[in-house]
C-alpha positions, -999 to 999 in steps of 0.1 A, spaced: 204 -431 -142 240 -421 -135 256 -392 -154 279 -417 -172 250 -438 -184 231 -407 -196 262 -395 -215 265 -429 -232 228 -429 -241 230 -394 -257 261 -405 -277 242 -435 -290 213 -414 -300 236 -390 -319 249 -420 -339 214 -434 -346 198 -400 -352 225 -377 -366 199 -351 -375 199 -342 -338 234 -328 -342 238 -292 -354 237 -293 -392 259 -270 -412 249 -248 -442 277 -243 -467 273 -215 -492 294 -214 -524 289 -185 -548 306 -182 -581 304 -158 -611 307 -176 -644 318 -161 -677 299 -180 -703 323 -169 -731 349 -192 -716 328 -223 -726 329 -242 -758 293 -237 -769 296 -264 -796 299 -290 -768 267 -308 -758 276 -304 -721 288 -273 -702 309 -280 -671 320 -256 -644 343 -271 -617 352 -254 -584 383 -267 -567 380 -263 -529 376 -288 -501 341 -294 -488 331 -317 -460 294 -328 -457 279 -347 -428 245 -362 -427 220 -333 -422 243 -307 -438 232 -285 -467 253 -271 -495 240 -242 -515 257 -237 -549 250 -203 -565 262 -194 -600 257 -160 -615 267 -153 -651 291 -124 -657 278 -90 -667 244 -92 -683 249 -126 -698 222 -152 -701 224 -188 -711 199 -199 -737 191 -237 -740 175 -254 -770 160 -288 -761 177 -291 -727 185 -326 -714 195 -322 -678 210 -298 -652 232 -313 -625 248 -300 -593 274 -323 -579 304 -328 -556 332 -354 -561 347 -372 -532 383 -372 -521 383 -410 -515 375 -436 -542 353 -458 -521 317 -464 -531 292 -446 -508 256 -443 -517 236 -414 -505 201 -400 -501 196 -363 -508 168 -338 -511 171 -304 -527 160 -278 -552 170 -261 -585 162 -225 -590 167 -203 -621 176 -166 -619 157 -143 -642 142 -172 -661 124 -168 -694 105 -195 -714 87 -227 -703 110 -232 -673 102 -236 -636 121 -241 -603 118 -276 -589 125 -297 -558 132 -334 -557 149 -362 -538 175 -386 -551 194 -417 -540 226 -426 -558 264 -430 -555 293 -440 -556 321 -413 -556 299 -383 -559 271 -364 -541 245 -344 -559 211 -342 -576 204 -344 -614 173 -325 -627 160 -338 -660 142 -316 -685 109 -333 -675 115 -319 -639 121 -282 -648 103 -278 -682 66 -269 -682 63 -271 -720 86 -276 -750 107 -247 -762 140 -228 -756 146 -215 -721 169 -187 -709 183 -176 -675 211 -155 -659 221 -179 -631 215 -212 -613 210 -220 -576 212 -255 -562 203 -264 -526 211 -300 -516 209 -317 -482 226 -350 -472 197 -371 -458 218 -403 -454 250 -421 -463 249 -459 -464 282 -466 -446 294 -434 -429 282 -401 -413 303 -376 -432 325 -374 -464 351 -351 -478 348 -337 -513 371 -318 -537 345 -292 -544 313 -288 -564 306 -285 -601 275 -279 -623 267 -295 -656 242 -283 -682 233 -304 -712 213 -294 -743 211 -298 -781 224 -263 -785 235 -233 -765 235 -195 -771 247 -166 -750 221 -139 -747 217 -107 -728 195 -95 -700 169 -72 -715 166 -40 -695 133 -22 -691 127 1 -720 131 38 -711 112 64 -733 136 85 -754 137 123 -745 122 133 -778 93 109 -774 86 122 -739 87 158 -752 62 151 -780 39 133 -756 40 164 -733 32 188 -762 3 166 -773 -12 165 -738 -8 203 -734 -25 209 -767 -54 186 -757 -58 205 -724 -58 239 -742 -85 227 -767 -107 216 -738 -105 251 -722 -117 269 -753 -154 277 -752 -175 280 -783 -183 316 -792 -219 329 -788 -239 331 -820 
């Protein structure tokens, strides 16, 4: 096989199997102030305006931390969605795989992985309450992490997006606080020390001979 034929064969393989090409990992990290949201709305929405280009095989990691020691408390959550909206208006379906992870989660909530096939003008994965809830009840967390990989597009090999956003829907929201580990107060520590010293002294005393 000549060099020219070999080059053409490799180019054809790259088109048929784009996963052989080097895949990119795009990390986007935001700090979110929950006090900027309207907590009376059933859906919280946080956009991020920056160009993002994703080819087949690429992975985008969306990481959201809540400002300070804030936590988000959800009552009867509906869904949590990580998504990117395309620059063009054409309809392109996609196949994706990914995961949703909660930071410092409390309540009947669990991290989850899933696949999804959808479209047209967006890319992302929607996680329903049945995906990440292990039992009924309110849940609370101090951040969210999405990891989503483009497994396929139906009519292209890459697509440009305006940037990612996350959506959280629930019956009701509250802003909570991270609970720090309790530290004993100095007075309590001193009393505990005196009590242990008294106990040690009493054990050293021997009964007097009769």
